[in-house]
N, C-alpha and C positions, 0 to 999 in steps of 0.2 A: 334418835328420830334426826335432832337438829343436826346431826352431823352428817348426815346423810341429805339432807334438803343442804346443806349448804352444800356439799359436794357436788350436786345436781346444776347445781347453780355455779358452780367455778369460783365460788368468793369463802374463803375460809375463815374471814375475822370475826365471825361468829362464836371461832373456838378460843376464842383470847383466855376467857376466864376459864378452863381447860386447860391450854398452855402454860396458865399460869401455876397451876396446881403439877402441872411435868414436871415443871423448871426450877420453880423456886420462884423470889419475886426479884431477885436479881438477875437474874437472865430472861428475865418477861420484862424487868425495863430498858434492853438491851434488844431484843428481839417479838416477834410474832407472825402467828397465823398468815396469811398473804390468799394463798389460793390453791387450789387442786388442779393439780394435769395427773386424770386420771384416779390411780389409788395414791400417785404422791402426792406430800402435802409440803410446797414450799414456803419456808419462813423465812422473811425477811429480816435481817437483822440491820442493826444499828451502825457498823464497819466491818472491813473485811474480816479483823482482831478479832469479835463475838461470832461471826460466820465460822471462823477457824476453831475456834473454842466450843462449839456447839457441834462440830464433826465431828469433833473429838469422841463428843457425847453421846452424840448419836443414836448409838446401838441402846444405850439405858434409855433413852426420851423414845424413841419410836417401841421398844419394852412397854412400857409405862399407857403410849398413847393406846398400843393394840390392849392392853390389856383395860381403858377406858371403851373403844371403839371397835373394837374387835381386829382380827388379822387383815381382811379382807377388806376392809373401809380404808386404811390404812397401814400399806407395803412398806413405803419408804418416807426418806422428809431428805429433802435438799435445802441446803441454805446459802442463801445471798443478801450481798452485801447492796443496803441503798445506793 
């Protein structure tokens, strides 16, 4: 339910605890959910290198998020460097 409210407001920052569970402490230290663009979750990364690394892991991250939030809630991920 929190994710649904988050998506309606556009802000995804409230999903950070879930993001930490999905990617682990190291990656969560370098990235965080920023906003929704429809069913796409935009993840902010501390550098281009981290954005590249997370892009490589996109499929696994998306699968884990979909297990927790549902496939219709989050259909894709975009990683952008700060």
